[in-house]
C-alpha positions, 0 to 999 in steps of 0.5 A: 546514518544507515537506513533499513532497506525499507526506509532507504527505498522510501527515501529514494522516491522523495523528489530532491528539493522538496520539503518533507512531512513524515506522518508516523515518523517513529524514530525520525530516521527518514527526515534525519537521513534526507537532511544529512544527504542534502536531498531536502531543505527541511522536514516536519516529523509528526506522530500521534504518540509521545514516545516515538516523537520523543525518540525522534526529537532525541535523534534530531538533537543528536545530529544537530538538525533542530534548525531543519526538522520540526516535530509535532504531536499530531493525529494524522494530518491534524497538526499540519496546515496546507502548503507546509510541505511538498512530499508527504510520507506515510509508511508502516501503517495498515491500509485502513488507517492510512486511508482514514488519515488521507480522508480526514486530512483531504484539504491538507493532503491535496496541497502536496505535490506527491505522496510516498505511501507504504501500506502494510495491509489491504494493499489492493483496496488501498491502491483503488482508494488512491485512484478514486481520490484523483491521485495516480500511481507513477512509481512503485518499489518492493523490498524484502527485509527480514522475511517480510515484503514491503510494496510502496508507491509514489503518487501524484495528482491528476494521473489516476486515469492513466494508472487504471488502463493497465489493470482494465486491459488485463481484465478484458484479456482474461475475459473477466468483466469489471463491474462498477464505475470509476468515477473518482470520489463519487464511487462508494466504498461498497462499490469499491469493495464489490468490484473484482480487483485488477492485476495492477490493483492487486500487485502493482502496475509498474512492478508487473511491467518491470517484472520486479524480482521481489514481487516474483518471490512474493507471488511464488510464496503466495501461490504456495500458501493458497495451494496449502489453504485449498488443500485444508479447506477441501479436506474439511469439506470432504470430512464433513461429507464422509461423516455426514455431519449435520453441522448446519448450512452456515458451516457448509456455506462458509467453507464453500465461500472461503474455497471460492475466495481462495481459488479466485486469489490463486487465479489472480496470482497465476495471472500475475506470474504469467506476466513474468513469462510474457515478452 
């Protein structure tokens, strides 16, 4: 079976010999491939929707792997018991949904030796969430496929402090004070959101350290996007001033806040690009 670049990168991160649990398995391509490659002894493929699970079952039967791959209709980790797997894969979902699944299924989640995670959105916050739960990122990959960028991470228990060091150093070197306390699960979601993101939270510690070429292309694209957005916002502010429009404080305040946000994002991107020029 030929996997997409995204799924192939995820498959490479799975530890050989581990029992796999694939949440949101869709067509079941990942467990089928890993069984065929004899990289894993067994798998449980789960999805909250009957349609995708049915398609996964069809593929499993097609390759004669019913003995090795179970399928379960499950909302997140609800259909799983602690100790039924070694590697948990959750990929292709939004960051907030993945966070809910991992939080609701905490007792089951913590029975795994590793998590392979590929959030589609809110990635800086998701990285921070993972660390707040006592897990640490130990490996990262990023692929570009069909014009989209897919960062992914392998995380293990008890390595959170190590993965925080790099980003905190970057903040210190840039002169930006990082407020808030890093007290694992004691840190509130509000505090997590209010604290500025570090470079490693925003773009990935290991991707930056290895000067990942896919991340570099992503950063260049994001820099161009922020430049264009700033031009549009600043033009809107100038138009309002020239027309002396009485559009109220709310519009002016919203525009100013958005300009400030985009500038901060642009500065973070510039700092990340500077990592590629350092030795």
